[in-house]
C-alpha positions in Angstrom: -54.1 37.6 10.0 -53.0 35.0 7.4 -55.1 31.9 7.1 -52.8 29.0 8.1 -54.8 26.5 6.1 -54.5 28.6 3.0 -50.8 29.1 3.6 -50.2 25.4 4.0 -52.2 24.6 0.9 -50.1 26.9 -1.2 -46.9 25.3 0.1 -48.2 21.8 -0.6 -49.2 22.8 -4.1 -45.7 24.0 -4.7 -44.2 20.8 -3.4 -46.5 18.7 -5.6 -45.7 20.9 -8.6 -42.0 20.4 -8.0 -42.4 16.6 -7.7 -44.5 16.4 -10.8 -41.9 18.4 -12.8 -38.6 16.9 -11.5 -39.1 13.5 -9.9 -39.8 11.7 -13.2 -36.7 13.3 -14.8 -34.5 12.5 -11.9 -35.7 8.9 -11.8 -35.1 8.6 -15.5 -31.6 10.0 -15.1 -30.8 7.6 -12.3 -31.9 4.7 -14.4 -29.8 5.9 -17.3 -26.7 6.3 -15.1 -27.2 2.9 -13.6 -27.5 1.3 -17.1 -24.5 3.2 -18.3 -22.4 2.2 -15.2 -23.3 -1.5 -15.8 -22.1 -1.2 -19.4 -18.9 0.4 -18.3 -18.3 -2.2 -15.6 -18.9 -5.0 -18.1 -16.3 -3.5 -20.5 -13.9 -2.8 -17.6 -14.0 -6.4 -16.2 -11.6 -7.7 -18.9 -9.0 -5.0 -18.1 -9.4 -5.6 -14.3 -8.8 -9.3 -14.8 -5.8 -8.6 -17.0 -4.4 -6.4 -14.2 -4.9 -9.2 -11.7 -3.1 -11.7 -13.9 -0.1 -9.3 -14.3 0.0 -8.8 -10.5 -0.1 -12.6 -10.0 2.9 -12.9 -12.3 4.8 -10.4 -10.2 4.0 -12.1 -6.9 4.9 -15.5 -8.4 8.2 -14.1 -9.5 8.9 -12.7 -6.0 8.1 -16.0 -4.5 10.6 -17.7 -6.9 13.5 -15.3 -6.5 12.9 -11.6 -5.7 16.3 -10.7 -7.2 14.8 -10.4 -10.6 14.0 -6.9 -9.4 17.7 -6.0 -9.4 17.8 -5.6 -13.1 14.6 -3.6 -13.5 14.7 0.2 -14.2 12.0 0.8 -11.6 14.0 -0.8 -8.8 17.2 1.1 -9.9 15.2 4.4 -9.7 14.0 3.4 -6.3 17.6 2.8 -5.1 18.6 6.2 -6.3 15.7 7.8 -4.4 16.4 5.8 -1.3 20.1 6.7 -1.3 19.2 10.4 -1.3 17.1 10.0 1.9 19.2 10.9 5.0 18.8 9.1 8.2 17.7 11.0 11.3 20.4 12.2 13.6 19.2 9.9 16.4 19.6 6.8 14.3 22.1 4.3 15.7 22.3 2.4 12.5 25.6 2.9 10.7 25.6 4.2 7.2 26.4 1.5 4.6 27.0 2.5 1.1 25.1 0.5 -1.6 26.1 0.6 -5.2 24.0 2.6 -7.7 23.7 -0.4 -9.9 21.8 -3.1 -8.1 23.0 -5.8 -10.5 26.5 -5.4 -8.9 25.3 -5.9 -5.3 26.6 -8.7 -3.1 23.0 -9.9 -3.0 23.3 -10.9 -6.6 26.2 -13.3 -5.8 24.3 -15.3 -3.2 23.8 -19.0 -4.1 20.5 -19.0 -2.2 17.3 -17.9 -3.9 15.5 -15.1 -2.1 11.7 -15.9 -1.8 9.2 -13.3 -0.7 5.6 -14.3 -0.3 2.5 -14.4 1.9 2.0 -10.6 2.1 -0.7 -9.7 4.6 -2.0 -6.5 6.3 -3.1 -6.4 10.0 -4.9 -4.1 12.3 -4.5 -4.3 16.1 -7.1 -2.1 17.9 -5.6 -2.8 21.3 -1.9 -2.3 20.7 0.3 -0.9 23.6 3.7 0.8 23.5 4.5 1.0 27.2 2.7 4.4 27.4 -0.7 4.3 25.7 -3.1 2.0 23.9 -3.4 2.7 20.2 -4.5 1.2 16.9 -1.5 -0.3 15.2 -1.5 -1.0 11.4 1.2 -3.4 10.2 2.0 -5.7 7.3 3.9 -8.9 7.2 5.5 -11.1 4.6 7.6 -14.3 4.5 11.3 -14.1 3.6 13.0 -17.4 2.7 16.7 -17.8 2.2 17.5 -21.3 1.2 16.1 -23.4 4.1 15.7 -20.4 6.4 12.1 -19.1 6.5 11.2 -16.0 8.5 8.2 -13.8 9.0 8.9 -10.1 8.8 6.5 -7.7 10.5 6.5 -4.0 9.7 4.7 -1.1 11.3 2.8 1.2 9.0 0.8 3.5 11.2 -0.2 4.2 14.9 -3.4 6.0 15.8 -3.6 7.2 19.5 -6.5 9.5 18.8 -7.9 11.8 16.1 -5.2 14.4 16.7 -2.3 12.1 17.5 -1.1 9.7 14.8 2.2 8.4 13.7 2.8 7.1 10.1 6.0 5.3 9.2 7.5 6.2 5.9 8.9 3.5 3.6 12.4 4.8 4.5 11.7 4.3 8.2 10.2 0.8 7.6 13.4 -0.2 5.7 15.9 1.3 8.2 14.3 0.0 11.3 11.7 -2.9 11.2 12.9 -4.5 8.0 16.6 -4.1 8.6 16.3 -5.5 12.1 14.4 -8.6 10.9 16.8 -9.1 8.0 19.9 -8.8 10.1 18.6 -11.5 12.4 17.9 -13.8 9.5 21.4 -13.3 8.0 23.0 -14.3 11.3 21.6 -17.8 10.6 23.3 -18.3 7.3 27.0 -18.9 6.5 28.4 -15.8 5.0 31.5 -13.6 5.8 30.7 -11.5 8.9 32.5 -8.5 7.3 30.0 -8.4 4.5 26.8 -9.1 6.4 26.1 -5.4 7.1 26.3 -4.7 3.4 24.1 -7.7 2.6 21.6 -6.5 5.3 21.3 -3.1 3.7 20.8 -4.4 0.2 18.3 -7.1 1.2 16.3 -4.6 3.4 16.0 -2.2 0.4 14.9 -5.1 -1.8 12.2 -6.2 0.7 11.0 -2.7 1.3 10.5 -2.1 -2.5 8.9 -5.5 -2.9 6.3 -4.6 -0.2 5.1 -1.8 -2.4 4.5 -4.3 -5.2 2.6 -6.7 -2.9 0.3 -3.8 -1.9 -0.8 -3.1 -5.5 -4.4 -3.9 -6.4 -6.2 -3.7 -9.8 -7.5 -0.3 -10.5 -11.2 0.0 -11.0 -13.3 3.0 -12.2 -15.4 5.0 -9.7 -18.2 7.5 -10.3 -19.3 10.3 -8.0 -21.5 13.3 -8.8 -22.0 16.3 -6.6 -24.2 19.3 -7.4 -22.2 22.4 -6.6 -24.0 25.4 -5.1 -25.0 27.9 -7.9 -24.6 25.3 -10.6 
């Protein structure tokens, strides 16, 4: 019969041998990585701050008059992509054609500046939709047309449980929540009724695209190391 004391002593000796060989090297490696990461973060900080400054310039311009986007190639490309998205068959919203070139939109002819600001994200853990309680994720922003100021709230995602979630695409956000809010705002301004549907469509697309710019944050580097089995 094997002596249990002798067996345990052998195991403990192996553990100690392992610690003596590898613990100092691992500790030295951890210290080296930490020093290197501090150096990288120090070098990175200037670029992160520059990113923040550029994003501030964008949000300031959106607050002044968001129609500066109409002449940008990025927005033009977004319009082309949006126009290729088809509405679901159950949508009651009529199709309104918007021009390929945003600089020719009715929106560009408005005498009122279009200000977008105060972008915020929200989480409601106790939301209810007449059927079930769920977690509701939304964002909001302020839209100002001349003297008319309105808060637009847009649904992003609903979580009922782990296996039951609904995420709203940007197309759905524009066609439903944003369009509904914009249509209500335009009823408060003096503009030919026959053209308000067109204006609603154009402004909704502009607000939807602008929301993606508000959501941008400076990129920072991350580091993760995993030891794979067999390596």
